[in-house]
C-alpha positions as CSV (number, residue, x, y, z in Angstrom):
1,M,110.6,74.3,108.5
2,K,109.3,77.5,110.1
3,P,106.5,79.3,108.3
4,V,107.9,81.7,105.6
5,S,106.6,85.1,104.5
6,L,107.5,87.2,101.4
7,V,107.4,91.0,101.9
8,M,108.0,93.8,99.5
9,T,107.2,97.5,99.3
10,E,104.1,98.8,97.6
11,R,106.2,100.5,95.0
12,R,108.1,97.3,94.1
13,H,104.8,95.4,93.9
14,E,103.6,98.0,91.4
15,T,106.8,97.7,89.4
16,V,106.4,93.9,89.2
17,F,102.7,94.2,88.3
18,E,103.3,96.7,85.5
19,Y,106.0,94.4,84.0
20,L,104.1,91.1,84.4
21,F,100.9,92.6,82.9
22,P,102.0,94.7,79.9
23,G,98.5,94.6,78.4
24,D,99.0,91.9,75.7
25,G,97.4,89.0,77.7
26,L,100.5,86.9,77.7
27,E,102.5,85.6,80.6
28,A,105.6,87.4,81.7
29,A,108.3,86.6,84.3
30,A,110.7,88.3,86.7
31,V,113.2,87.3,89.4
32,L,113.1,88.7,93.0
33,L,116.3,88.8,95.0
34,C,115.5,88.7,98.7
35,N,117.2,89.5,102.0
36,H,116.3,87.5,105.1
37,G,114.5,88.0,108.4
38,S,114.7,85.5,111.2
39,G,111.9,85.8,113.8
40,K,111.0,83.7,116.7
41,H,108.3,81.6,114.9
42,R,108.8,82.4,111.2
43,Q,111.3,83.5,108.5
44,C,110.7,86.2,106.0
45,L,112.1,86.9,102.5
46,I,112.4,90.6,101.9
47,V,112.5,91.7,98.3
48,S,115.5,94.0,97.7
49,E,115.9,93.8,93.9
50,I,113.8,92.9,90.8
51,L,115.3,91.4,87.7
52,C,112.9,91.9,84.8
53,L,113.3,89.3,82.1
54,P,112.9,91.1,78.6
55,H,109.6,90.1,77.0
56,N,111.2,89.6,73.6
57,R,113.7,87.1,74.9
58,S,111.1,84.8,76.3
59,Q,108.5,82.4,74.7
60,R,105.3,83.9,75.9
61,K,101.7,82.6,75.6
62,D,98.5,83.2,77.5
63,R,99.0,80.0,79.6
64,F,102.8,79.4,79.3
65,I,106.1,81.1,79.5
66,S,109.7,79.9,78.9
67,W,112.7,82.0,79.4
68,P,116.5,81.6,79.1
69,F,117.2,81.7,82.8
70,E,120.9,81.3,82.4
71,D,121.1,84.5,80.3
72,Y,120.1,86.6,83.3
73,L,121.6,84.7,86.2
74,T,125.1,84.4,84.9
75,P,127.9,82.8,87.0
76,E,129.0,86.3,87.9
77,K,125.5,87.3,89.0
78,I,125.1,84.0,91.0
79,S,128.4,84.6,92.7
80,D,127.2,88.1,93.7
81,I,123.9,86.8,95.0
82,D,125.7,84.1,97.0
83,R,128.1,86.7,98.5
84,R,125.2,88.9,99.6
85,G,123.4,85.9,101.1
86,Q,120.2,86.5,99.1
87,S,117.5,84.1,98.1
88,V,116.0,83.7,94.6
89,V,112.3,83.8,94.0
90,T,110.9,83.6,90.5
91,I,107.5,85.2,89.7
92,H,105.3,85.0,86.6
93,S,101.9,86.2,85.7
94,H,98.7,84.3,85.2
95,P,96.8,86.8,83.0
96,N,93.9,84.3,82.7
97,G,93.3,84.6,86.4
98,Y,94.1,81.0,87.3
99,E,94.7,81.1,91.0
100,L,96.9,78.0,91.4
101,F,100.3,76.8,90.2
102,S,99.7,74.8,87.1
103,E,101.2,71.3,86.4
104,I,103.6,73.0,83.9
105,D,104.6,75.4,86.7
106,D,105.3,72.4,89.0
107,Q,107.4,70.7,86.4
108,N,109.4,73.8,85.5
109,D,110.0,74.7,89.2
110,R,111.3,71.2,90.0
111,E,113.8,71.4,87.2
112,L,114.9,74.9,87.8
113,F,115.3,74.8,91.6
114,A,117.2,71.6,91.5
115,S,119.9,73.8,90.1
116,V,119.2,77.0,92.0
117,C,119.3,75.3,95.4
118,N,122.7,73.7,94.5
119,W,124.2,77.1,93.7
120,F,124.4,77.9,97.4
121,D,125.8,75.6,100.1
122,D,124.1,77.1,103.1
123,G,120.6,75.7,102.7
124,R,119.0,79.1,102.1
125,L,115.3,79.2,101.0
126,N,114.4,79.8,97.4
127,G,111.0,79.8,95.7
128,S,108.5,80.8,93.1
129,A,105.4,82.9,92.9
130,I,102.5,83.7,90.6
131,M,100.7,87.1,90.3
132,L,97.0,87.4,89.3
133,P,95.4,90.3,87.4
134,D,94.2,91.9,90.7
135,G,97.7,92.0,92.0
136,T,97.3,89.0,94.4
137,I,100.5,87.0,94.8
138,R,100.7,83.3,95.8
139,A,104.1,82.0,96.6
140,R,105.9,78.8,97.7
141,I,109.3,77.5,98.7
142,V,110.8,74.9,96.4
143,D,113.5,72.8,97.9
144,V,116.3,70.9,96.2
145,N,114.2,67.7,96.1
146,G,111.4,69.5,94.3
147,K,109.0,69.6,97.3
148,F,106.7,72.6,97.6
149,F,105.9,74.5,100.8
150,E,103.2,77.2,100.6
151,L,104.2,80.6,102.1
152,A,102.4,81.7,105.2
153,S,101.8,85.2,103.8
154,V,102.8,87.7,101.1
155,S,102.7,91.4,101.9
156,A,103.1,94.7,99.9
157,V,103.7,97.6,102.3
158,G,103.2,101.2,101.5
159,N,100.4,103.8,101.9
160,N,98.1,100.8,101.5
161,I,98.8,97.5,103.2
162,R,98.1,94.4,101.1
163,I,98.5,91.0,102.9
164,W,97.6,87.7,101.3
165,K,97.3,84.6,103.4
166,P,96.0,81.1,102.6
167,E,92.3,80.9,103.3
168,K,91.0,78.9,106.2
169,Q,87.5,77.5,106.3
170,E,86.1,78.3,109.7
171,G,82.7,78.7,111.2
172,K,81.9,82.2,112.4
173,T,80.3,83.3,115.7
174,A,77.6,85.9,116.0
175,Y,80.0,88.7,116.8
176,Q,82.2,87.7,113.8
177,K,79.2,87.9,111.5
178,K,78.5,91.4,112.8
179,L,82.0,92.5,111.9
180,S,81.7,90.9,108.5
181,Q,78.7,93.1,107.8
182,T,80.7,96.2,108.7
183,F,84.0,95.6,106.9
184,G,83.3,92.5,104.7
185,R,84.2,88.8,105.0
186,K,87.7,89.2,103.5
187,T,88.7,91.9,106.0
188,L,87.5,89.8,108.9
189,D,89.3,86.7,107.6
190,L,92.5,88.8,107.3
191,L,92.2,90.2,110.8
192,R,91.8,86.7,112.2
193,A,94.9,85.6,110.3
194,L,97.1,88.6,111.4
195,R,99.8,88.7,114.0
196,V,100.0,92.2,115.5
197,G,102.6,93.6,117.8
198,V,101.7,96.3,120.4
199,V,104.6,97.9,122.2
200,G,103.6,99.8,125.3
201,C,100.6,98.6,127.3
202,S,99.6,101.7,129.3
203,G,97.1,104.5,128.4
204,T,97.0,104.2,124.6
205,G,98.4,100.7,124.3
206,S,95.8,99.0,126.5
207,I,93.0,100.6,124.4
208,V,94.7,99.5,121.1
209,I,94.9,96.0,122.5
210,E,91.2,96.1,123.4
211,L,90.3,97.3,119.9
212,L,92.4,94.6,118.2
213,T,90.9,91.9,120.5
214,R,87.3,93.0,120.0
215,N,87.9,92.9,116.2
216,C,89.1,89.3,116.3
217,V,92.8,89.7,115.5
218,G,94.2,86.2,115.5
219,E,97.5,86.8,117.4
220,L,98.9,89.6,119.6
221,V,102.5,90.2,120.7
222,I,102.3,92.6,123.7
223,V,105.4,94.3,125.1
224,D,105.9,96.4,128.2
225,S,108.6,96.3,130.9
226,D,106.6,97.9,133.7
227,V,104.3,96.6,136.5
228,L,100.9,98.0,137.4
229,E,100.7,100.6,140.1
230,E,97.8,102.5,141.7
231,K,98.6,105.6,139.6
232,N,98.0,103.6,136.4
233,L,94.3,102.6,137.2
234,N,92.9,105.8,135.7
235,R,94.3,105.1,132.2
236,I,94.9,101.4,131.6
237,A,91.9,99.5,130.3
238,N,91.1,96.2,132.1
239,S,93.4,97.0,135.0
240,T,92.2,96.4,138.6
241,T,93.1,97.5,142.1
242,D,94.2,93.9,142.8
243,D,96.6,94.1,139.9
244,A,98.1,97.3,141.3
245,S,98.3,95.9,144.8
246,N,100.1,92.8,143.5
247,R,102.3,94.9,141.2
248,Q,101.2,92.6,138.4
249,P,103.3,93.1,135.1
250,K,101.1,95.1,132.7
251,V,101.5,92.5,130.0
252,I,100.3,89.6,132.2
253,A,97.3,91.6,133.4
254,L,96.3,92.4,129.8
255,K,97.0,88.9,128.6
256,Q,94.6,87.5,131.3
257,A,92.0,90.1,130.4
258,I,92.2,89.0,126.7
259,Q,91.9,85.4,127.6
260,K,88.9,86.2,129.8
261,I,87.2,88.0,126.9
262,G,87.4,84.6,125.1
263,M,87.2,85.8,121.4
264,G,90.0,83.5,120.3
265,T,92.9,85.9,120.2
266,N,96.2,84.2,121.1
267,V,98.7,86.3,123.1
268,D,102.5,86.3,123.5
269,A,103.5,88.6,126.4
270,Y,107.0,90.1,127.0
271,Q,107.9,92.0,130.1
272,A,110.9,93.7,128.5
273,L,112.1,96.7,126.6
274,T,111.9,97.0,122.8
275,D,115.6,96.3,122.3
276,S,115.5,92.9,124.1
277,P,116.6,90.2,121.6
278,D,113.5,88.1,122.5
279,V,111.2,91.1,121.8
280,V,113.0,91.9,118.5
281,A,112.6,88.3,117.3
282,A,108.9,88.3,118.3
283,L,108.2,91.6,116.5
284,I,109.9,90.4,113.3
285,D,107.1,87.8,113.2
286,C,104.4,90.5,113.2
287,D,102.4,91.6,110.1
288,V,101.8,95.0,111.7
289,I,103.2,96.9,114.7
290,F,101.5,99.5,117.0
291,G,103.9,101.6,119.0
292,C,102.4,103.1,122.1
293,V,105.5,104.3,123.9
294,D,106.4,107.6,125.3
295,S,110.2,107.4,124.9
296,A,112.3,108.7,122.1
297,F,114.5,105.5,122.3
298,G,111.4,103.3,121.9
299,R,110.2,105.2,118.9
300,Y,113.6,105.2,117.2
301,H,114.0,101.5,117.8
302,L,110.6,100.8,116.3
303,D,111.4,103.2,113.4
304,C,114.5,101.1,112.6
305,L,112.8,97.7,113.0
306,A,109.9,98.6,110.8
307,S,112.2,99.9,108.1
308,A,114.6,96.9,108.2
309,Y,111.8,94.3,108.0
310,L,109.3,96.3,105.9
311,I,106.7,96.1,108.7
312,P,103.8,98.7,108.7
313,Y,104.0,100.7,111.9
314,F,101.4,102.8,113.6
315,D,102.6,105.2,116.3
316,V,100.1,106.4,118.9
317,G,100.8,109.3,121.1
318,V,99.2,111.9,123.4
319,H,100.8,115.3,124.2
320,L,99.3,117.0,127.3
321,E,100.5,120.1,129.1
322,A,99.0,121.2,132.4
323,D,99.2,124.8,133.4
324,G,99.9,123.9,137.1
325,T,96.6,125.3,138.4
326,G,94.3,122.6,137.3
327,G,93.9,123.6,133.7
328,I,95.3,122.4,130.4
329,T,97.3,124.5,128.0
330,S,97.7,121.8,125.3
331,A,96.1,118.4,124.7
332,D,96.7,116.6,121.4
333,A,95.9,113.0,120.4
334,V,98.3,112.0,117.6
335,S,98.5,109.0,115.2
336,H,101.4,108.4,112.7
337,Y,101.6,105.8,110.1
338,I,105.1,104.8,109.0
339,H,106.2,102.7,106.1
340,P,109.6,102.2,104.5
341,E,109.0,104.3,101.4
342,G,107.6,107.3,103.4
343,D,108.4,109.6,106.3
344,S,109.9,108.3,109.5
345,L,108.9,109.5,113.0
346,L,112.3,111.3,113.0
347,S,111.4,113.2,109.9
348,R,108.1,114.3,111.4
349,G,109.8,115.5,114.6
350,A,108.2,112.9,116.9
351,Y,111.6,112.6,118.6
352,T,115.1,113.9,118.1
353,M,118.4,112.0,118.0
354,E,119.5,114.2,121.0
355,Q,116.6,112.8,123.0
356,V,117.5,109.2,121.9
357,T,121.1,109.7,123.1
358,A,120.0,111.2,126.4
359,E,117.6,108.3,127.1
360,N,120.2,105.7,126.2
361,W,122.7,107.3,128.6
362,Q,120.2,107.8,131.3
363,R,119.4,104.1,131.1
364,N,122.9,102.7,130.7
365,A,125.1,105.3,132.2
366,P,123.1,107.5,134.6
367,E,126.1,109.3,136.2
368,H,127.4,110.2,132.7
369,Y,123.9,111.4,131.8
370,Q,123.7,113.7,134.8
371,E,127.1,115.1,134.0
372,Q,126.3,115.8,130.3
373,Q,122.9,117.3,131.1
374,A,124.5,119.6,133.7
375,A,127.1,120.6,131.2
376,G,124.3,121.5,128.7
377,Y,125.2,118.8,126.2
378,L,122.0,116.7,126.5
379,A,118.3,117.4,126.4
380,A,116.5,116.4,129.6
381,V,114.5,113.2,129.4
382,G,110.8,114.1,129.5
383,E,108.8,113.9,132.7
384,E,105.7,111.8,132.9
385,Q,102.6,113.7,131.6
386,P,99.2,113.8,133.2
387,A,96.8,111.1,132.0
388,V,93.4,111.7,130.5
389,M,91.6,108.5,129.4
390,S,89.4,110.1,126.8
391,I,92.4,111.6,125.0
392,N,94.1,108.2,125.1
393,M,91.0,106.7,123.5
394,Q,90.9,109.4,120.8
395,A,94.5,108.6,119.8
396,A,94.1,104.9,119.9
397,C,90.9,105.0,117.8
398,M,92.5,107.2,115.2
399,A,95.4,104.8,114.8
400,F,93.1,101.7,114.7
401,N,90.7,103.2,112.2
402,D,93.8,104.3,110.1
403,F,94.9,100.7,110.2
404,L,91.5,99.5,109.0
405,A,91.6,102.1,106.2
406,R,94.9,100.8,104.9
407,I,93.9,97.1,104.8
408,H,90.3,97.9,103.6
409,T,90.8,101.2,101.7
410,Y,87.4,102.6,102.6
411,R,88.3,106.3,102.6
412,F,87.4,108.7,99.8
413,D,90.8,110.3,100.0
414,D,94.1,108.7,99.1
415,N,95.8,107.1,102.2
416,Q,99.0,109.1,101.5
417,E,97.1,112.1,102.8
418,F,96.8,110.6,106.2
419,G,100.5,110.2,107.1
420,A,99.9,111.9,110.5
421,Q,96.6,112.7,112.2
422,R,96.2,115.1,115.1
423,F,93.1,116.0,117.2
424,R,93.7,119.2,119.2
425,L,91.3,119.1,122.1
426,V,91.9,122.6,123.3
427,H,91.3,124.0,119.8
428,G,88.5,121.6,118.9
429,C,90.0,120.8,115.5
430,Y,91.3,117.8,113.5
431,E,94.4,118.1,111.3
432,K,96.2,115.7,109.0
433,D,99.5,115.8,107.2
434,T,100.4,114.2,103.9
435,D,103.2,111.7,103.8
436,T,106.0,113.2,101.7
437,G,107.1,109.9,100.4
438,K,110.7,110.8,101.1
439,P,112.4,108.5,103.6
440,H,114.8,110.1,106.1
441,P,118.5,109.4,105.0
442,L,119.2,107.8,108.3
443,F,116.7,105.0,107.6
444,K,117.6,104.3,104.0
445,R,120.4,102.2,105.2
446,Y,118.0,100.0,107.1
447,A,115.2,99.7,104.6
448,G,114.6,96.1,103.6
449,T,118.0,94.9,105.0
450,G,116.4,92.5,107.5
451,D,119.0,90.5,109.5
452,K,121.8,92.4,107.8
453,S,120.9,95.5,109.7
454,L,122.8,96.5,112.8
455,L,119.5,96.5,114.6
456,V,119.3,92.8,115.2
457,K,122.6,92.9,116.9
458,N,121.4,95.7,119.2
459,N,124.2,97.9,117.9
460,I,122.2,101.0,117.0
461,N,124.2,104.2,116.3
462,Y,122.8,107.0,118.4
463,D,124.9,109.8,117.1
């Protein structure tokens, strides 16, 4: 069995917590109905609905709960779940803080899931979970034979990012101890357990990769379709003149640099575009994604992917305008954080659907693109902007520190206030925009749908 993850939005996590911990110190239970995500190396269960079991219909004690399961999952409801292809995950509270499944939990799950697994004839995964008083969730798959398989991770994604993974006992090097002093042992342990995707390996992407590597992130998925050229050397960290002479793929050059650093980060490299089926499968596996692309198509695709699979997404960008005489009229380093219950990049005007359509036609039907542009029906695809390494670093560092703030919550202000951050070099000022918490209607159809979304089939609607 591939490793399995459970993911939900922060709002759904709060809903479950409030119901399972009503304040009376007694156990409570709910049922999570989940859509599916199929990545290259793992599977994910994506919470799409919560069935709260009424407290007064259950036998509730401080270390025990029994509920009439059949009252809530009727044959009609089961048939509906089966038709939608969803999985069933039960969850109950441990108000006493006991961190493991109890023997009673084991017995009840074996009895219950012998029936649940037989409801469906396609071998879909089902499981159970416990929630602790601090909101931590531990979960497992329960198969038809009553065997238990611990989940690889559980995530709650919103303005804050909470990810729980099984602890691994490992010795720490000197540089890891230094990081522990800065952000704490739990944060370092989490970083070492994360799989992070970086799409775009040029000016900002190479710096984001450097920051993730130096902070001991366990696994990286790096994606870029281009090769290194001499014009890239002034903005891609760890690139060399030999790489440019040999037209080395950017992802291969950076993978070799990461391996040479030797801090234990494993790398999967893909020389491809974001909509490649292999890239999509690899990104579905990721706990977090950084988008460092300069195309509207790439941003739209990552917007959709992050929404469909509830993956926290950090978009890194630089906007530079030269005056043509050696000066600069505008220079902005920009970082956006995107989650499924908040703004999209489209909402914030980071791209337009007209630009997405233009880029798609330019790539797949260049003659038609030229005709439509000449007729005034399409926006022109943007030209390459001048590169300034220091601005790239500014944008990458803003995004990376924002990432740390959401897994570590070290800021005085609420993370919702940092939906978008912008440093204006010419004006010498820093600005931030609050996330409105209102998803764009276009992305509501993708949110939490996982493999059901059109995205996986590479059949995105550009209109």
